[in-house]
Backbone and ligand atoms as CSV (ligand in chain L), in Angstrom:
chain,resi,resn,atom,element,x,y,z
A,1,MET,N,N,0.745,-1.306,-0.117
A,1,MET,CA,C,0.033,0.002,-0.054
A,1,MET,C,C,0.844,1.221,-0.035
A,2,SER,N,N,0.350,2.341,-0.544
A,2,SER,CA,C,1.058,3.646,-0.531
A,2,SER,C,C,1.281,3.967,0.909
A,3,LEU,N,N,2.585,4.557,1.089
A,3,LEU,CA,C,2.891,4.988,2.424
A,3,LEU,C,C,3.577,6.182,2.531
A,4,LEU,N,N,3.392,7.132,3.500
A,4,LEU,CA,C,4.027,8.396,3.681
A,4,LEU,C,C,4.717,8.342,5.052
A,5,GLN,N,N,6.052,8.571,5.138
A,5,GLN,CA,C,6.789,8.651,6.452
A,5,GLN,C,C,7.399,9.907,6.431
A,6,ILE,N,N,7.301,10.683,7.376
A,6,ILE,CA,C,7.884,12.007,7.476
A,6,ILE,C,C,8.852,12.098,8.652
A,7,MET,N,N,10.003,12.502,8.427
A,7,MET,CA,C,11.257,12.603,9.465
A,7,MET,C,C,11.778,13.910,9.406
A,8,PRO,N,N,12.359,14.515,10.623
A,8,PRO,CA,C,13.127,15.675,10.574
A,8,PRO,C,C,14.366,15.467,9.642
A,9,ASP,N,N,14.839,16.492,9.050
A,9,ASP,CA,C,15.961,16.181,8.163
A,9,ASP,C,C,17.338,15.809,8.837
A,10,HIS,N,N,17.289,16.186,10.116
A,10,HIS,CA,C,18.543,15.916,10.932
A,10,HIS,C,C,18.496,14.797,11.851
A,11,ASP,N,N,17.293,14.058,11.757
A,11,ASP,CA,C,17.045,12.949,12.625
A,11,ASP,C,C,16.250,11.807,11.992
A,12,PRO,N,N,16.919,10.888,11.079
A,12,PRO,CA,C,16.302,9.914,10.277
A,12,PRO,C,C,15.526,8.947,11.210
A,13,ASP,N,N,15.822,8.836,12.455
A,13,ASP,CA,C,15.282,7.704,13.349
A,13,ASP,C,C,13.901,8.253,13.978
A,14,ARG,N,N,13.657,9.501,13.848
A,14,ARG,CA,C,12.565,10.060,14.475
A,14,ARG,C,C,11.311,10.230,13.480
A,15,VAL,N,N,10.232,9.415,13.753
A,15,VAL,CA,C,9.139,9.460,12.710
A,15,VAL,C,C,8.114,10.507,13.167
A,16,LEU,N,N,7.915,11.472,12.455
A,16,LEU,CA,C,6.923,12.609,12.714
A,16,LEU,C,C,5.397,12.075,12.326
A,17,LEU,N,N,5.383,11.382,11.164
A,17,LEU,CA,C,4.140,10.948,10.707
A,17,LEU,C,C,4.356,9.752,9.778
A,18,ARG,N,N,3.632,8.668,10.069
A,18,ARG,CA,C,3.669,7.548,9.201
A,18,ARG,C,C,2.177,7.141,8.837
A,19,THR,N,N,1.860,7.143,7.608
A,19,THR,CA,C,0.406,7.016,7.224
A,19,THR,C,C,0.197,6.312,6.030
A,20,GLN,N,N,-0.848,5.483,5.974
A,20,GLN,CA,C,-1.233,4.963,4.566
A,20,GLN,C,C,-2.608,5.392,4.241
A,21,GLU,N,N,-3.155,6.328,4.933
A,21,GLU,CA,C,-4.356,6.910,4.676
A,21,GLU,C,C,-4.249,7.963,3.546
A,22,ARG,N,N,-4.984,7.751,2.480
A,22,ARG,CA,C,-4.861,8.667,1.246
A,22,ARG,C,C,-5.211,10.202,1.682
A,23,THR,N,N,-6.113,10.287,2.389
A,23,THR,CA,C,-6.475,11.823,2.727
A,23,THR,C,C,-5.314,12.423,3.590
A,24,GLU,N,N,-4.793,11.630,4.452
A,24,GLU,CA,C,-3.699,12.271,5.318
A,24,GLU,C,C,-2.485,12.548,4.395
A,25,ILE,N,N,-2.219,11.676,3.489
A,25,ILE,CA,C,-1.004,11.714,2.608
A,25,ILE,C,C,-1.152,12.987,1.779
A,26,THR,N,N,-2.331,13.149,1.171
A,26,THR,CA,C,-2.664,14.249,0.343
A,26,THR,C,C,-2.433,15.525,1.037
A,27,ALA,N,N,-2.921,15.643,2.192
A,27,ALA,CA,C,-3.009,16.808,3.029
A,27,ALA,C,C,-1.541,17.082,3.474
A,28,ALA,N,N,-0.807,16.082,3.680
A,28,ALA,CA,C,0.654,16.353,4.322
A,28,ALA,C,C,1.481,16.831,3.073
A,29,LEU,N,N,1.219,16.344,2.016
A,29,LEU,CA,C,2.111,16.786,0.762
A,29,LEU,C,C,1.579,17.981,0.209
A,30,ALA,N,N,0.433,18.435,0.273
A,30,ALA,CA,C,-0.116,19.559,-0.446
A,30,ALA,C,C,0.641,20.871,-0.142
A,31,PRO,N,N,1.171,21.225,1.203
A,31,PRO,CA,C,1.842,22.354,1.291
A,31,PRO,C,C,3.187,22.454,0.513
A,32,LEU,N,N,3.633,21.257,0.087
A,32,LEU,CA,C,5.007,21.414,-0.785
A,32,LEU,C,C,4.609,21.549,-2.192
A,33,GLY,N,N,3.250,21.584,-2.428
A,33,GLY,CA,C,2.952,21.744,-3.936
A,33,GLY,C,C,2.928,20.489,-4.613
A,34,VAL,N,N,2.927,19.345,-3.897
A,34,VAL,CA,C,2.946,18.064,-4.561
A,34,VAL,C,C,1.536,17.504,-4.999
A,35,THR,N,N,1.359,17.002,-5.950
A,35,THR,CA,C,0.089,16.369,-6.298
A,35,THR,C,C,0.328,14.884,-6.067
A,36,PHE,N,N,-0.725,14.297,-5.313
A,36,PHE,CA,C,-0.769,12.881,-5.150
A,36,PHE,C,C,-2.136,12.408,-5.577
A,37,ASP,N,N,-2.256,11.469,-6.472
A,37,ASP,CA,C,-3.505,11.178,-6.881
A,37,ASP,C,C,-3.455,9.638,-7.070
A,38,ARG,N,N,-4.716,9.085,-7.330
A,38,ARG,CA,C,-4.646,7.640,-7.620
A,38,ARG,C,C,-5.511,7.490,-8.913
A,39,TRP,N,N,-5.004,6.632,-9.864
A,39,TRP,CA,C,-5.835,6.291,-10.993
A,39,TRP,C,C,-6.298,4.892,-10.911
A,40,THR,N,N,-7.493,4.598,-11.523
A,40,THR,CA,C,-7.957,3.208,-11.520
A,40,THR,C,C,-7.035,2.314,-12.215
A,41,LEU,N,N,-6.622,1.250,-11.720
A,41,LEU,CA,C,-5.725,0.400,-12.314
A,41,LEU,C,C,-6.317,-0.466,-13.562
A,42,ARG,N,N,-5.660,-0.480,-14.648
A,42,ARG,CA,C,-6.173,-1.169,-15.805
A,42,ARG,C,C,-5.597,-2.567,-15.852
A,43,SER,N,N,-6.157,-3.365,-16.730
A,43,SER,CA,C,-5.715,-4.737,-16.749
A,43,SER,C,C,-4.475,-5.120,-17.483
A,44,ASN,N,N,-4.023,-4.298,-18.444
A,44,ASN,CA,C,-2.803,-4.949,-19.137
A,44,ASN,C,C,-1.581,-4.090,-18.920
A,45,ASP,N,N,-1.282,-3.942,-17.703
A,45,ASP,CA,C,-0.218,-3.174,-17.257
A,45,ASP,C,C,1.180,-3.869,-17.550
A,46,GLY,N,N,0.972,-5.240,-17.726
A,46,GLY,CA,C,2.252,-6.077,-17.934
A,46,GLY,C,C,2.558,-6.179,-19.313
A,47,GLY,N,N,1.881,-5.322,-20.288
A,47,GLY,CA,C,2.267,-5.393,-21.602
A,47,GLY,C,C,3.376,-4.579,-22.112
A,48,ALA,N,N,3.367,-4.321,-23.383
A,48,ALA,CA,C,4.354,-3.433,-23.978
A,48,ALA,C,C,4.117,-1.968,-23.582
A,49,ASP,N,N,5.218,-1.215,-23.828
A,49,ASP,CA,C,5.058,0.216,-23.423
A,49,ASP,C,C,3.804,0.908,-23.923
A,50,THR,N,N,3.604,0.578,-25.224
A,50,THR,CA,C,2.416,1.186,-26.008
A,50,THR,C,C,1.066,0.653,-25.370
A,51,ASP,N,N,1.089,-0.584,-24.784
A,51,ASP,CA,C,-0.071,-1.113,-24.202
A,51,ASP,C,C,-0.315,-0.373,-22.804
A,52,VAL,N,N,0.716,0.050,-22.134
A,52,VAL,CA,C,0.523,0.650,-20.869
A,52,VAL,C,C,0.073,2.048,-21.200
A,53,LEU,N,N,0.566,2.802,-22.071
A,53,LEU,CA,C,0.109,4.142,-22.481
A,53,LEU,C,C,-1.223,4.096,-23.031
A,54,ALA,N,N,-1.649,3.073,-23.832
A,54,ALA,CA,C,-2.969,2.968,-24.322
A,54,ALA,C,C,-4.062,2.660,-23.195
A,55,ALA,N,N,-3.603,1.843,-22.098
A,55,ALA,CA,C,-4.437,1.604,-21.127
A,55,ALA,C,C,-4.928,2.775,-20.395
A,56,TYR,N,N,-4.057,3.731,-20.193
A,56,TYR,CA,C,-4.333,4.991,-19.472
A,56,TYR,C,C,-4.382,6.296,-20.287
A,57,ARG,N,N,-4.813,5.983,-21.581
A,57,ARG,CA,C,-4.731,7.211,-22.531
A,57,ARG,C,C,-5.566,8.383,-22.088
A,58,ASP,N,N,-6.814,8.166,-21.488
A,58,ASP,CA,C,-7.650,9.238,-21.149
A,58,ASP,C,C,-6.948,10.041,-19.988
A,59,GLU,N,N,-6.365,9.304,-18.844
A,59,GLU,CA,C,-5.775,10.065,-17.859
A,59,GLU,C,C,-4.394,10.814,-18.372
A,60,VAL,N,N,-3.701,10.174,-19.198
A,60,VAL,CA,C,-2.518,10.719,-19.658
A,60,VAL,C,C,-2.742,11.959,-20.544
A,61,ASP,N,N,-3.719,11.792,-21.395
A,61,ASP,CA,C,-4.023,12.857,-22.328
A,61,ASP,C,C,-4.468,14.138,-21.443
A,62,LEU,N,N,-5.241,13.936,-20.454
A,62,LEU,CA,C,-5.785,15.143,-19.650
A,62,LEU,C,C,-4.592,15.617,-18.833
A,63,LEU,N,N,-3.821,14.941,-18.343
A,63,LEU,CA,C,-2.615,15.295,-17.570
A,63,LEU,C,C,-1.567,16.063,-18.465
A,64,ARG,N,N,-1.503,15.530,-19.710
A,64,ARG,CA,C,-0.545,16.254,-20.707
A,64,ARG,C,C,-1.052,17.778,-20.883
A,65,VAL,N,N,-2.327,17.691,-21.146
A,65,VAL,CA,C,-2.752,19.163,-21.413
A,65,VAL,C,C,-2.755,20.093,-20.122
A,66,ASN,N,N,-3.192,19.476,-19.022
A,66,ASN,CA,C,-3.210,20.365,-17.994
A,66,ASN,C,C,-1.852,20.649,-17.400
A,67,GLY,N,N,-0.851,19.823,-17.565
A,67,GLY,CA,C,0.517,20.082,-17.051
A,67,GLY,C,C,1.484,20.602,-18.149
A,68,GLY,N,N,1.019,20.723,-19.295
A,68,GLY,CA,C,1.854,21.195,-20.412
A,68,GLY,C,C,3.046,20.321,-20.579
A,69,PHE,N,N,2.658,18.985,-20.545
A,69,PHE,CA,C,3.799,17.866,-20.865
A,69,PHE,C,C,3.832,17.668,-22.265
A,70,ARG,N,N,4.997,17.824,-22.867
A,70,ARG,CA,C,5.069,17.446,-24.376
A,70,ARG,C,C,5.549,16.038,-24.541
A,71,LEU,N,N,6.167,15.428,-23.645
A,71,LEU,CA,C,6.789,14.163,-23.856
A,71,LEU,C,C,6.127,13.134,-22.723
A,72,VAL,N,N,5.894,11.927,-23.167
A,72,VAL,CA,C,5.539,10.939,-22.236
A,72,VAL,C,C,6.080,9.611,-22.567
A,73,ASP,N,N,6.784,8.922,-21.576
A,73,ASP,CA,C,7.197,7.652,-21.920
A,73,ASP,C,C,6.995,6.590,-20.746
A,74,VAL,N,N,7.450,5.400,-20.918
A,74,VAL,CA,C,7.322,4.348,-20.022
A,74,VAL,C,C,8.721,3.871,-19.474
A,75,VAL,N,N,8.923,3.801,-18.090
A,75,VAL,CA,C,10.194,3.161,-17.693
A,75,VAL,C,C,9.790,1.938,-16.884
A,76,ARG,N,N,10.673,0.817,-17.002
A,76,ARG,CA,C,10.342,-0.258,-16.320
A,76,ARG,C,C,11.577,-0.948,-15.725
A,77,MET,N,N,11.438,-1.530,-14.698
A,77,MET,CA,C,12.518,-2.442,-14.178
A,77,MET,C,C,11.792,-3.730,-13.687
A,78,ALA,N,N,12.387,-4.796,-14.090
A,78,ALA,CA,C,11.823,-6.031,-13.562
A,78,ALA,C,C,12.920,-6.993,-13.270
A,79,PRO,N,N,12.896,-7.662,-12.142
A,79,PRO,CA,C,13.946,-8.655,-11.765
A,79,PRO,C,C,14.004,-9.805,-12.851
A,80,ASP,N,N,15.303,-10.127,-13.214
A,80,ASP,CA,C,15.426,-11.211,-14.211
A,80,ASP,C,C,16.558,-12.100,-13.661
A,81,ASP,N,N,16.098,-13.040,-12.938
A,81,ASP,CA,C,17.203,-13.929,-12.151
A,81,ASP,C,C,17.938,-14.819,-13.128
A,82,GLU,N,N,17.402,-14.994,-14.418
A,82,GLU,CA,C,18.156,-15.689,-15.363
A,82,GLU,C,C,19.415,-14.988,-16.000
A,83,ASP,N,N,19.322,-13.723,-15.816
A,83,ASP,CA,C,20.441,-12.934,-16.532
A,83,ASP,C,C,21.456,-12.598,-15.472
A,84,PRO,N,N,22.715,-13.139,-15.661
A,84,PRO,CA,C,23.775,-12.839,-14.686
A,84,PRO,C,C,23.988,-11.359,-14.465
A,85,GLN,N,N,23.773,-10.574,-15.495
A,85,GLN,CA,C,24.022,-9.175,-15.357
A,85,GLN,C,C,23.088,-8.363,-14.576
A,86,TRP,N,N,21.888,-8.972,-14.334
A,86,TRP,CA,C,20.772,-8.154,-13.887
A,86,TRP,C,C,21.098,-7.550,-12.486
A,87,PRO,N,N,21.785,-8.182,-11.511
A,87,PRO,CA,C,22.166,-7.493,-10.234
A,87,PRO,C,C,22.886,-6.262,-10.430
A,88,ALA,N,N,23.751,-6.370,-11.440
A,88,ALA,CA,C,24.671,-5.144,-11.689
A,88,ALA,C,C,23.784,-4.007,-12.260
A,89,THR,N,N,23.061,-4.405,-13.243
A,89,THR,CA,C,22.079,-3.465,-13.898
A,89,THR,C,C,21.204,-2.742,-12.929
A,90,ALA,N,N,20.633,-3.590,-12.084
A,90,ALA,CA,C,19.755,-3.120,-11.006
A,90,ALA,C,C,20.462,-2.111,-10.036
A,91,ARG,N,N,21.717,-2.423,-9.731
A,91,ARG,CA,C,22.404,-1.620,-8.800
A,91,ARG,C,C,22.729,-0.300,-9.440
A,92,ALA,N,N,23.111,-0.388,-10.653
A,92,ALA,CA,C,23.454,0.948,-11.420
A,92,ALA,C,C,22.227,1.756,-11.567
A,93,ALA,N,N,21.158,1.139,-11.891
A,93,ALA,CA,C,19.840,1.998,-12.126
A,93,ALA,C,C,19.480,2.604,-10.704
A,94,ARG,N,N,19.688,1.750,-9.646
A,94,ARG,CA,C,19.177,2.350,-8.397
A,94,ARG,C,C,20.147,3.460,-7.996
A,95,GLU,N,N,21.455,3.365,-8.165
A,95,GLU,CA,C,22.321,4.384,-7.831
A,95,GLU,C,C,22.057,5.875,-8.413
A,96,LYS,N,N,21.576,5.698,-9.659
A,96,LYS,CA,C,21.450,6.841,-10.472
A,96,LYS,C,C,20.734,7.950,-9.839
A,97,PHE,N,N,19.609,7.613,-8.984
A,97,PHE,CA,C,18.747,8.600,-8.466
A,97,PHE,C,C,18.772,8.601,-6.841
A,98,LEU,N,N,19.724,7.964,-6.349
A,98,LEU,CA,C,19.751,7.721,-4.903
A,98,LEU,C,C,20.341,8.912,-4.177
A,99,ASP,N,N,20.927,9.885,-4.740
A,99,ASP,CA,C,21.399,11.105,-4.080
A,99,ASP,C,C,20.334,12.216,-4.447
A,100,GLU,N,N,20.443,13.263,-3.394
A,100,GLU,CA,C,19.590,14.360,-3.640
A,100,GLU,C,C,19.804,15.150,-4.954
A,101,HIS,N,N,18.850,15.504,-5.546
A,101,HIS,CA,C,18.962,16.324,-6.724
A,101,HIS,C,C,17.724,17.211,-6.956
A,102,THR,N,N,17.709,17.998,-7.899
A,102,THR,CA,C,16.633,18.904,-8.288
A,102,THR,C,C,16.471,18.847,-9.867
A,103,HIS,N,N,15.293,19.215,-10.317
A,103,HIS,CA,C,14.973,19.361,-11.723
A,103,HIS,C,C,14.489,20.819,-12.000
A,104,THR,N,N,14.561,21.271,-13.161
A,104,THR,CA,C,14.071,22.618,-13.484
A,104,THR,C,C,12.643,22.550,-13.846
A,105,GLU,N,N,12.048,21.161,-13.929
A,105,GLU,CA,C,10.610,21.030,-14.088
A,105,GLU,C,C,10.017,20.074,-13.211
A,106,ASP,N,N,8.751,19.980,-13.054
A,106,ASP,CA,C,8.183,19.011,-12.191
A,106,ASP,C,C,8.551,17.526,-12.590
A,107,GLU,N,N,8.703,16.667,-11.609
A,107,GLU,CA,C,9.097,15.283,-11.950
A,107,GLU,C,C,7.586,14.529,-11.646
A,108,VAL,N,N,7.085,14.006,-12.771
A,108,VAL,CA,C,5.689,13.532,-12.543
A,108,VAL,C,C,5.800,11.984,-12.986
A,109,ARG,N,N,5.243,11.070,-12.105
A,109,ARG,CA,C,5.380,9.744,-12.481
A,109,ARG,C,C,3.956,9.023,-12.078
A,110,PHE,N,N,3.520,8.077,-12.872
A,110,PHE,CA,C,2.358,7.233,-12.609
A,110,PHE,C,C,2.855,5.810,-12.549
A,111,PHE,N,N,2.617,5.175,-11.384
A,111,PHE,CA,C,3.035,3.747,-11.185
A,111,PHE,C,C,1.861,2.784,-11.621
A,112,ALA,N,N,2.211,2.208,-12.777
A,112,ALA,CA,C,1.220,1.206,-13.413
A,112,ALA,C,C,1.397,-0.140,-12.692
A,113,GLN,N,N,2.694,-0.393,-12.171
A,113,GLN,CA,C,2.944,-1.639,-11.504
A,113,GLN,C,C,4.243,-1.515,-10.748
A,114,GLY,N,N,4.148,-2.340,-9.574
A,114,GLY,CA,C,5.473,-2.285,-8.719
A,114,GLY,C,C,5.447,-1.115,-7.743
A,115,ALA,N,N,6.663,-0.767,-7.252
A,115,ALA,CA,C,6.631,0.283,-6.302
A,115,ALA,C,C,8.091,1.030,-6.367
A,116,GLY,N,N,7.975,2.226,-5.776
A,116,GLY,CA,C,9.319,2.918,-5.716
A,116,GLY,C,C,9.103,4.025,-4.644
A,117,CYS,N,N,10.051,4.659,-4.189
A,117,CYS,CA,C,9.971,5.668,-3.046
A,117,CYS,C,C,10.617,6.946,-3.437
A,118,PHE,N,N,9.760,8.015,-3.441
A,118,PHE,CA,C,10.402,9.374,-3.659
A,118,PHE,C,C,10.481,9.928,-2.238
A,119,TYR,N,N,11.681,10.602,-2.211
A,119,TYR,CA,C,11.944,11.410,-0.844
A,119,TYR,C,C,12.040,12.916,-1.151
A,120,LEU,N,N,11.155,13.625,-0.568
A,120,LEU,CA,C,11.148,15.130,-0.759
A,120,LEU,C,C,11.751,15.785,0.382
A,121,HIS,N,N,12.670,16.728,0.224
A,121,HIS,CA,C,13.407,17.286,1.302
A,121,HIS,C,C,13.023,18.767,1.241
A,122,ALA,N,N,12.189,19.098,2.173
A,122,ALA,CA,C,11.649,20.552,2.229
A,122,ALA,C,C,11.236,20.907,3.584
A,123,GLY,N,N,11.541,22.290,3.917
A,123,GLY,CA,C,10.968,22.700,5.283
A,123,GLY,C,C,11.687,22.030,6.425
A,124,GLY,N,N,12.987,21.540,6.380
A,124,GLY,CA,C,13.465,20.851,7.529
A,124,GLY,C,C,13.102,19.429,7.699
A,125,LYS,N,N,12.377,18.899,6.755
A,125,LYS,CA,C,11.798,17.493,6.859
A,125,LYS,C,C,12.107,16.683,5.566
A,126,VAL,N,N,12.115,15.377,5.855
A,126,VAL,CA,C,12.188,14.536,4.591
A,126,VAL,C,C,10.771,13.747,4.529
A,127,TYR,N,N,10.230,13.805,3.384
A,127,TYR,CA,C,8.941,13.170,3.231
A,127,TYR,C,C,9.137,12.027,2.265
A,128,ALA,N,N,9.118,10.781,2.877
A,128,ALA,CA,C,9.302,9.571,2.126
A,128,ALA,C,C,7.988,8.983,1.718
A,129,MET,N,N,7.919,8.932,0.378
A,129,MET,CA,C,6.551,8.533,-0.231
A,129,MET,C,C,6.708,7.371,-0.952
A,130,VAL,N,N,6.207,6.228,-0.408
A,130,VAL,CA,C,6.308,5.012,-1.143
A,130,VAL,C,C,5.160,4.931,-2.025
A,131,CYS,N,N,5.402,4.858,-3.343
A,131,CYS,CA,C,4.330,4.807,-4.317
A,131,CYS,C,C,4.092,3.433,-4.793
A,132,GLU,N,N,2.793,2.994,-4.911
A,132,GLU,CA,C,2.516,1.629,-5.468
A,132,GLU,C,C,1.695,1.784,-6.688
A,133,ALA,N,N,1.419,0.655,-7.156
A,133,ALA,CA,C,0.591,0.640,-8.461
A,133,ALA,C,C,-0.710,1.488,-8.297
A,134,GLY,N,N,-1.021,2.317,-9.211
A,134,GLY,CA,C,-2.034,3.284,-9.263
A,134,GLY,C,C,-1.829,4.588,-8.631
A,135,ASP,N,N,-0.681,4.848,-8.139
A,135,ASP,CA,C,-0.391,6.244,-7.575
A,135,ASP,C,C,0.273,7.110,-8.509
A,136,LEU,N,N,-0.145,8.349,-8.652
A,136,LEU,CA,C,0.590,9.419,-9.366
A,136,LEU,C,C,1.086,10.439,-8.436
A,137,LEU,N,N,2.365,10.852,-8.616
A,137,LEU,CA,C,3.018,11.758,-7.738
A,137,LEU,C,C,3.691,12.657,-8.643
A,138,SER,N,N,3.640,14.063,-8.131
A,138,SER,CA,C,4.488,15.087,-8.867
A,138,SER,C,C,5.500,15.601,-7.846
A,139,VAL,N,N,6.718,15.711,-8.216
A,139,VAL,CA,C,7.633,16.464,-7.284
A,139,VAL,C,C,7.882,17.868,-8.020
A,140,PRO,N,N,7.515,18.773,-7.322
A,140,PRO,CA,C,7.660,20.204,-7.996
A,140,PRO,C,C,9.044,20.655,-8.285
A,141,ALA,N,N,9.089,21.315,-9.401
A,141,ALA,CA,C,10.452,21.835,-9.984
A,141,ALA,C,C,11.305,22.414,-8.765
A,142,ASN,N,N,12.469,22.198,-8.862
A,142,ASN,CA,C,13.421,22.712,-7.787
A,142,ASN,C,C,13.317,22.210,-6.444
A,143,THR,N,N,12.489,21.240,-6.285
A,143,THR,CA,C,12.368,20.704,-4.831
A,143,THR,C,C,13.524,19.497,-4.764
A,144,ARG,N,N,14.335,19.580,-3.705
A,144,ARG,CA,C,15.318,18.684,-3.405
A,144,ARG,C,C,14.592,17.253,-3.271
A,145,HIS,N,N,15.141,16.228,-3.862
A,145,HIS,CA,C,14.456,14.915,-3.699
A,145,HIS,C,C,15.454,13.944,-4.177
A,146,TRP,N,N,15.061,12.651,-3.830
A,146,TRP,CA,C,15.820,11.414,-4.402
A,146,TRP,C,C,14.737,10.364,-4.547
A,147,PHE,N,N,15.204,9.131,-5.105
A,147,PHE,CA,C,14.284,8.132,-5.412
A,147,PHE,C,C,14.991,6.846,-5.165
A,148,ASP,N,N,14.333,5.944,-4.514
A,148,ASP,CA,C,14.902,4.600,-4.187
A,148,ASP,C,C,13.939,3.615,-4.874
A,149,MET,N,N,14.565,2.760,-5.716
A,149,MET,CA,C,13.860,1.541,-6.248
A,149,MET,C,C,14.160,0.305,-5.563
A,150,GLY,N,N,14.815,0.269,-4.522
A,150,GLY,CA,C,15.104,-0.923,-3.667
A,150,GLY,C,C,16.108,-1.857,-4.272
A,151,GLU,N,N,16.362,-2.960,-3.540
A,151,GLU,CA,C,17.358,-3.805,-3.891
A,151,GLU,C,C,16.920,-4.703,-5.048
A,152,ARG,N,N,15.628,-4.895,-5.208
A,152,ARG,CA,C,15.139,-5.594,-6.465
A,152,ARG,C,C,14.158,-4.728,-7.174
A,153,PRO,N,N,14.713,-3.931,-8.053
A,153,PRO,CA,C,13.844,-2.823,-8.676
A,153,PRO,C,C,12.755,-3.566,-9.379
A,154,ASN,N,N,11.456,-3.130,-9.214
A,154,ASN,CA,C,10.455,-3.767,-9.979
A,154,ASN,C,C,9.302,-2.830,-10.129
A,155,PHE,N,N,9.200,-2.140,-11.084
A,155,PHE,CA,C,8.080,-1.118,-11.347
A,155,PHE,C,C,7.981,-0.767,-12.792
A,156,THR,N,N,6.831,-0.356,-13.097
A,156,THR,CA,C,6.520,0.163,-14.384
A,156,THR,C,C,5.898,1.479,-14.167
A,157,ALA,N,N,6.497,2.594,-14.830
A,157,ALA,CA,C,5.918,3.832,-14.517
A,157,ALA,C,C,5.890,4.843,-15.862
A,158,ILE,N,N,4.837,5.538,-15.809
A,158,ILE,CA,C,4.734,6.574,-16.951
A,158,ILE,C,C,5.331,7.779,-16.484
A,159,ARG,N,N,6.150,8.388,-17.346
A,159,ARG,CA,C,6.782,9.547,-17.037
A,159,ARG,C,C,6.263,10.710,-17.862
A,160,PHE,N,N,6.275,11.918,-17.397
A,160,PHE,CA,C,5.760,13.039,-18.131
A,160,PHE,C,C,6.854,14.095,-18.051
A,161,PHE,N,N,7.135,14.624,-19.128
A,161,PHE,CA,C,8.300,15.702,-19.343
A,161,PHE,C,C,7.713,16.973,-20.111
A,162,GLN,N,N,8.104,17.986,-19.693
A,162,GLN,CA,C,7.916,19.323,-20.372
A,162,GLN,C,C,9.009,19.562,-21.518
A,163,GLU,N,N,10.265,19.095,-21.116
A,163,GLU,CA,C,11.412,19.181,-22.191
A,163,GLU,C,C,11.973,17.811,-22.333
A,164,GLU,N,N,12.798,17.624,-23.408
A,164,GLU,CA,C,13.365,16.335,-23.688
A,164,GLU,C,C,14.348,15.909,-22.548
A,165,ASP,N,N,15.190,16.921,-21.975
A,165,ASP,CA,C,16.031,16.601,-20.920
A,165,ASP,C,C,15.599,16.739,-19.501
A,166,GLY,N,N,14.273,16.763,-19.478
A,166,GLY,CA,C,13.619,17.178,-18.134
A,166,GLY,C,C,13.952,16.171,-17.039
A,167,TRP,N,N,14.393,15.023,-17.309
A,167,TRP,CA,C,14.815,14.053,-16.329
A,167,TRP,C,C,16.150,14.339,-15.753
A,168,VAL,N,N,16.990,15.160,-16.461
A,168,VAL,CA,C,18.415,15.428,-15.955
A,168,VAL,C,C,18.333,16.084,-14.645
A,169,GLY,N,N,19.147,15.586,-13.618
A,169,GLY,CA,C,19.119,16.168,-12.382
A,169,GLY,C,C,20.355,16.943,-12.035
A,170,ALA,N,N,20.135,18.081,-11.160
A,170,ALA,CA,C,21.277,18.926,-10.641
A,170,ALA,C,C,21.477,18.342,-9.281
A,171,PHE,N,N,22.548,17.549,-9.029
A,171,PHE,CA,C,22.827,16.975,-7.720
A,171,PHE,C,C,23.315,17.897,-6.688
A,172,VAL,N,N,22.799,17.639,-5.479
A,172,VAL,CA,C,23.065,18.558,-4.407
A,172,VAL,C,C,24.402,18.005,-3.736
A,173,ALA,N,N,25.294,19.050,-3.356
A,173,ALA,CA,C,26.518,18.759,-2.904
A,173,ALA,C,C,26.525,17.976,-1.628
A,174,ASP,N,N,25.708,18.577,-0.626
A,174,ASP,CA,C,25.622,17.843,0.676
A,174,ASP,C,C,24.407,17.018,0.848
A,175,SER,N,N,24.306,16.042,0.044
A,175,SER,CA,C,23.162,15.209,0.026
A,175,SER,C,C,22.978,14.380,1.332
A,176,ILE,N,N,21.816,14.294,1.850
A,176,ILE,CA,C,21.611,13.713,3.102
A,176,ILE,C,C,20.904,12.219,3.002
A,177,ALA,N,N,20.772,11.918,1.559
A,177,ALA,CA,C,19.929,10.865,1.311
A,177,ALA,C,C,20.298,9.393,1.913
A,178,ARG,N,N,21.631,9.134,1.911
A,178,ARG,CA,C,21.995,7.798,2.255
A,178,ARG,C,C,21.858,7.632,3.852
A,179,ARG,N,N,21.418,8.652,4.632
A,179,ARG,CA,C,21.239,8.518,6.083
A,179,ARG,C,C,19.760,8.037,6.280
A,180,PHE,N,N,18.943,7.992,5.343
A,180,PHE,CA,C,17.529,7.774,5.609
A,180,PHE,C,C,17.126,6.360,5.101
A,181,PRO,N,N,16.166,5.830,5.871
A,181,PRO,CA,C,15.690,4.282,5.514
A,181,PRO,C,C,15.364,4.257,3.929
A,182,GLY,N,N,15.715,3.211,3.235
A,182,GLY,CA,C,15.481,3.018,1.888
A,182,GLY,C,C,13.947,2.296,1.669
A,183,LEU,N,N,13.738,2.176,0.530
A,183,LEU,CA,C,12.324,1.588,0.080
A,183,LEU,C,C,12.048,0.256,0.852
A,184,ASP,N,N,13.146,-0.618,0.915
A,184,ASP,CA,C,12.858,-1.943,1.412
A,184,ASP,C,C,12.748,-1.770,2.958
A,185,GLN,N,N,13.505,-0.884,3.599
A,185,GLN,CA,C,13.268,-0.768,5.150
A,185,GLN,C,C,11.753,-0.231,5.322
A,186,LEU,N,N,11.469,0.883,4.601
A,186,LEU,CA,C,10.272,1.513,4.814
A,186,LEU,C,C,9.002,0.486,4.754
A,187,ARG,N,N,9.111,-0.264,3.668
A,187,ARG,CA,C,8.017,-1.315,3.385
A,187,ARG,C,C,8.038,-2.379,4.461
A,188,GLY,N,N,9.217,-2.717,4.848
A,188,GLY,CA,C,9.209,-3.774,5.961
A,188,GLY,C,C,8.837,-3.406,7.204
A,189,ALA,N,N,8.925,-2.184,7.526
A,189,ALA,CA,C,8.530,-1.871,8.993
A,189,ALA,C,C,7.020,-1.899,9.149
A,190,THR,N,N,6.711,-2.085,10.401
A,190,THR,CA,C,5.285,-2.176,10.768
A,190,THR,C,C,4.653,-0.707,11.041
A,191,VAL,N,N,3.428,-0.546,10.351
A,191,VAL,CA,C,2.797,0.767,10.624
A,191,VAL,C,C,2.307,0.844,12.071
A,192,ALA,N,N,2.719,1.886,12.818
A,192,ALA,CA,C,2.409,2.088,14.288
A,192,ALA,C,C,0.875,2.314,14.351
L,1,LIG,FE,FE,14.447,13.311,-9.780
């Protein structure tokens, strides 16, 4: 299930809020300018990229127009234990976005399958948002954030861009990211 855990940015062990309630999540993220929404899951999420986009065409088209997104694509990671290269590929993919960075445009993702965790760093707090299938999340432009796909990356997400290089990040020199619990830790912990 989708999960939000908020911690002070100087104290990763202290949990200020941990919730799986959609209304609480939406309310807690709203002051940051974050959009958190849920789309009804469609059946053919495991298909080709074009199938995933076709399954959510109505929602995607609406968001494209409202958000001024010119480009939409599908990114996916799936464990392949038959492939000896997969662990290295997964590690490299995970590392890529595991340190704090910003973008000049909103980072908008819809999870059609699997899960991943966005960490937003704002107002002296870290907001760890575990997104699951059906979740749409926007990280506002210039907001410090990072993303953890866990030790066994497994997700299919639709990405929305205003510019072709919109995904390129400007990395923060004093990143605090590695001090905070990762996706696997967050999902493994019990909700109080
Ligand atoms: Fe990013």
